C-alpha positions in Angstrom: -38.0 33.5 -71.4 -39.6 35.7 -68.2 -38.1 35.2 -65.1 -41.4 34.1 -63.4 -41.4 31.2 -66.5 -37.7 29.8 -65.7 -38.9 29.6 -62.0 -41.7 28.0 -62.8 -39.7 25.2 -65.0 -37.2 25.0 -62.5 -39.8 24.1 -59.6 -41.3 22.0 -61.8 -38.3 19.7 -62.8 -37.2 19.5 -58.8 -40.4 17.1 -58.7 -39.9 13.5 -59.1 -39.9 11.8 -62.4 -40.0 15.3 -64.2 -37.4 15.4 -67.2 -36.0 18.1 -69.7 -34.3 16.3 -72.4 -32.6 18.3 -75.1 -31.3 17.7 -78.6 -27.8 18.0 -76.8 -28.7 15.1 -74.5 -27.4 11.4 -75.1 -31.0 10.2 -73.9 -32.8 11.7 -76.9 -34.7 9.2 -78.7 -32.7 8.5 -81.9 -35.7 7.6 -83.9 -37.0 11.2 -83.2 -34.0 12.3 -83.7 -33.7 11.2 -87.0 -36.9 12.9 -88.4 -36.6 15.8 -90.4 -38.0 18.3 -87.2 -37.2 17.1 -84.3 -38.4 19.0 -81.3 -35.6 21.0 -79.6 -36.7 20.2 -76.1 -38.7 17.7 -74.9 -40.6 18.0 -71.4 -41.0 14.6 -69.8 -43.2 13.5 -67.1 -42.9 9.9 -66.0 -40.3 7.3 -67.4 -38.0 8.8 -69.7 -36.5 5.8 -70.7 -39.6 4.5 -72.8 -39.1 7.2 -75.1 -36.1 5.3 -76.5 -38.3 1.9 -76.5 -39.7 0.3 -79.7 -43.1 1.7 -80.0 -46.2 1.8 -81.6 -48.6 4.8 -82.3 -52.6 4.1 -82.2 -55.0 6.9 -83.0 -58.3 7.5 -84.4 -61.7 9.0 -83.9 -62.4 11.2 -81.0 -66.4 9.8 -81.3 -65.8 6.0 -82.0 -67.7 3.2 -81.6 -68.0 0.8 -78.9 -66.4 -1.6 -81.3 -64.0 0.8 -82.2 -62.8 1.5 -78.6 -62.4 -2.5 -78.1 -60.3 -2.7 -81.0 -58.1 0.1 -80.1 -57.7 -1.0 -76.6 -57.4 -4.9 -77.7 -54.7 -4.0 -80.2 -52.9 -1.9 -77.8 -52.9 -4.7 -75.1 -51.5 -7.2 -77.6 -49.2 -5.2 -79.1 -47.8 -4.0 -75.6 -47.5 -7.6 -74.4 -45.4 -8.0 -77.2 -42.8 -5.5 -75.9 -43.9 -2.4 -77.9 -44.8 1.2 -76.4 -47.9 2.2 -76.9 -48.0 5.8 -78.3 -51.0 8.4 -78.7 -52.4 11.9 -78.2 -54.4 11.9 -74.9 -57.5 12.7 -76.9 -60.9 11.3 -76.0 -62.0 7.9 -77.8 -59.3 5.9 -79.6 -56.3 7.9 -78.1 -57.3 7.1 -74.5 -58.5 3.8 -75.4 -54.9 3.1 -76.8 -53.5 4.2 -73.7 -55.8 2.0 -71.2 -54.7 -1.2 -73.5 -50.8 -0.3 -73.6 -50.3 0.2 -69.8 -52.6 -3.1 -69.2 -49.8 -4.5 -71.1 -45.9 -5.3 -70.6 -45.1 -2.4 -72.8 -46.6 0.6 -71.1 -47.7 4.0 -73.1 -46.5 7.2 -74.0 -49.0 10.3 -74.3 -47.6 13.1 -76.6 -49.5 16.4 -75.4 -50.6 19.6 -77.3 -50.2 21.6 -74.1 -47.7 22.4 -71.3 -47.3 19.4 -68.9 -48.7 21.5 -66.0 -51.8 21.3 -67.7 -54.3 18.5 -68.8 -56.5 18.5 -71.7 -59.0 17.2 -72.2 -60.1 17.3 -68.3 -62.0 14.3 -68.9 -58.7 12.2 -69.0 -57.1 13.6 -66.1 -57.1 10.3 -64.2 -55.4 8.4 -67.2 -52.9 11.5 -67.5 -52.1 10.6 -63.8 -52.2 7.0 -64.4 -49.6 7.5 -67.5 -47.3 9.9 -65.4 -46.9 6.8 -62.8 -46.8 3.9 -65.2 -45.9 5.3 -68.8 -45.1 8.7 -69.7 -46.4 12.0 -70.8 -44.2 14.4 -73.7 -44.5 17.8 -74.8 -42.6 20.2 -76.9 -44.7 23.1 -75.2 -43.4 25.0 -72.4 -45.1 25.0 -69.2 -48.4 26.9 -69.2 -48.7 26.3 -72.7 -52.8 26.2 -73.4 -54.7 24.1 -75.8 -54.3 26.0 -78.7 -55.8 24.4 -81.6 -52.5 24.5 -83.9 -50.5 22.5 -81.5 -52.4 19.4 -81.9 -51.4 18.9 -85.5 -47.9 20.0 -84.6 -47.6 17.5 -81.8 -48.9 14.6 -84.4 -45.2 14.4 -85.8 -43.9 13.5 -82.4 -46.2 10.7 -82.1 -45.3 9.0 -85.4 -41.6 10.2 -85.1 -41.4 8.0 -81.5 -43.1 4.9 -83.3 -41.8 2.2 -85.4 -45.0 2.2 -87.3 -49.0 3.8 -86.8 -52.1 1.9 -86.6 -55.5 4.0 -87.5 -58.7 2.4 -85.5 -61.9 4.3 -86.7 -61.1 7.8 -89.0 -63.4 10.2 -90.8 -62.2 11.1 -94.4 -61.2 14.7 -92.7 -59.7 13.2 -89.2 -56.9 14.6 -87.8 -55.7 10.7 -87.5 -54.7 10.7 -91.1 -52.2 13.7 -90.4 -50.7 11.5 -87.9 -50.4 8.8 -90.7 -49.1 11.2 -93.6 -46.5 12.1 -90.8 -45.5 8.4 -90.2 -45.2 7.8 -94.0 -43.0 10.7 -94.5 -40.7 9.7 -91.7 -40.5 6.1 -93.5 -42.7 4.6 -90.9 -45.2 1.7 -91.4 -49.0 2.6 -91.8 -51.6 0.3 -90.5 -55.3 0.8 -90.8 -58.4 -1.3 -89.2 -60.9 -2.1 -91.8 -64.7 -1.1 -91.3 -68.3 -1.4 -92.8 -68.0 0.2 -96.2 -71.5 1.7 -94.7 -69.4 3.4 -91.8 -68.2 7.1 -92.1 -65.6 6.1 -89.3 -64.1 3.8 -91.7 -63.8 6.0 -94.7 -60.5 7.3 -93.7 -59.0 3.6 -92.7 -60.0 2.4 -96.3 -58.6 5.8 -97.7 -55.5 5.0 -96.4 -55.4 1.3 -97.4 -55.9 2.5 -101.1 -52.9 4.4 -100.4 -50.8 1.5 -99.7 -51.1 1.3 -95.7 -51.3 -2.2 -94.6 -54.8 -3.9 -93.6 -54.4 -4.8 -90.0 -57.0 -7.2 -88.8 -55.2 -8.5 -85.6 -51.9 -7.8 -83.8 -50.0 -10.7 -85.6 -50.8 -8.7 -89.0 -48.8 -5.4 -87.5 -45.9 -7.6 -85.4 -45.2 -9.8 -88.4 -44.8 -6.6 -90.6 -42.3 -5.0 -88.0 -40.3 -8.2 -88.0 -41.3 -9.2 -84.2 -42.7 -12.7 -83.5 -46.3 -13.1 -84.0 -47.3 -14.3 -80.6 -45.3 -11.5 -79.0 -41.4 -10.1 -78.4 -38.7 -13.0 -79.2 -37.8 -15.0 -76.5 -34.4 -13.7 -75.3 -31.7 -16.0 -76.1 -28.7 -17.1 -73.6 -26.0 -14.2 -72.8 -23.3 -13.7 -75.5 -20.5 -16.5 -74.8 -17.2 -15.6 -73.6 -15.7 -16.5 -77.1 -18.0 -13.8 -78.9 -15.5 -11.5 -80.9 -14.9 -8.1 -78.8 -16.2 -5.8 -81.0 -19.8 -7.9 -81.6 -19.8 -7.8 -77.6 -19.4 -3.6 -78.0 -21.7 -3.4 -80.7 -24.5 -5.2 -78.2 -23.4 -2.8 -75.5 -23.5 0.1 -77.5 -27.3 -1.0 -78.4 -28.2 -1.7 -75.0 -32.1 -1.5 -74.6 -32.7 0.9 -77.3 -34.0 0.6 -80.9 -31.1 2.4 -82.7 -30.0 2.8 -86.3 -26.6 2.1 -87.8 -25.0 5.5 -87.6 -25.8 6.1 -83.8 -24.0 2.7 -83.2 -21.2 3.7 -85.6 -20.9 7.1 -83.6 -21.2 5.1 -80.3 -18.6 2.0 -81.1 -16.1 4.1 -83.9 -17.3 1.2 -86.2 -17.8 2.0 -90.3 -21.1 1.5 -91.3 -20.2 -1.4 -93.5 -18.3 -3.4 -90.6 -21.2 -2.4 -88.2 -23.7 -3.8 -91.0 -22.1 -7.0 -91.3 -21.9 -7.5 -87.7 -25.5 -6.8 -87.1 -26.6 -9.3 -89.8 -24.5 -11.8 -88.0 -26.0 -11.0 -84.4 -29.6 -11.1 -86.3 -29.0 -14.6 -87.6 -27.5 -15.8 -84.1 -30.7 -14.6 -82.5 -29.2 -11.5 -80.6 -30.7 -8.9 -82.4 -33.6 -7.8 -84.5 -34.0 -5.5 -87.2 -37.1 -3.3 -87.0 -38.6 -1.1 -89.5 -37.0 1.9 -90.6 -33.4 0.4 -90.4 -33.4 0.4 -86.6 -32.1 -2.7 -84.5 -33.0 -3.8 -81.2 -31.0 -6.1 -78.7 -32.9 -9.4 -77.9 -30.9 -10.3 -74.7 
């Protein structure tokens, strides 16, 4: 890396709420780490802790209908209010509507972009990008100064899906780039959802094709939350703190889980428990209302 680039990166990192997360960091999001091609470095502007929160990706057409925009924002806000973070790609259209809905809800929103984080693309979303940096997060694997090269955008899609429990597609033509994200999600073992539309609408063709391939039809947020194992009316109500009589190993397992969504192997690495023991304990904690099992074998504390 040229000395000017190193200097620019250091200056960028000195600014408030700017972070560099590497594969070696404990803060690297576990869902993304467990994909086939995790980025070596993530540049983050905003709240880096959001990367480890349970999340849903919402993607779709850059030229949607007014109905599609309203649906994307409504789905995003409802799912955000259920405690999930909304992830999309900062593109015009459905992406932007999903980000706005996510920011309006309780779960915030993350944009995974195809440029360096010192650039905003498209420029029309500059104010939205600023809002995400202040109340959510912007993420990129590309070095500062990277322009919006066409090849970058399909590549960033694996991060959008990799950070998420599932992917919802709202209005997409048959050759939409959103279908690339949906395919990445399916390959990563995530749930794929699609909003149906009119049989006469070109923007419904991609969604209908996904449903024919096995994607879950989503008419409302309940369809998604129930499929992910979350309460229909929002995130499950937190139970009382663990009683003093709780087994010390269970308490250690809950402490290791913290506020993240983690798979069993990560919990085993953090606690020293075997997979069999950890799985049995997680089942007990799930039945007692202390943890929830999410799609993809991840667990989330409900404390």
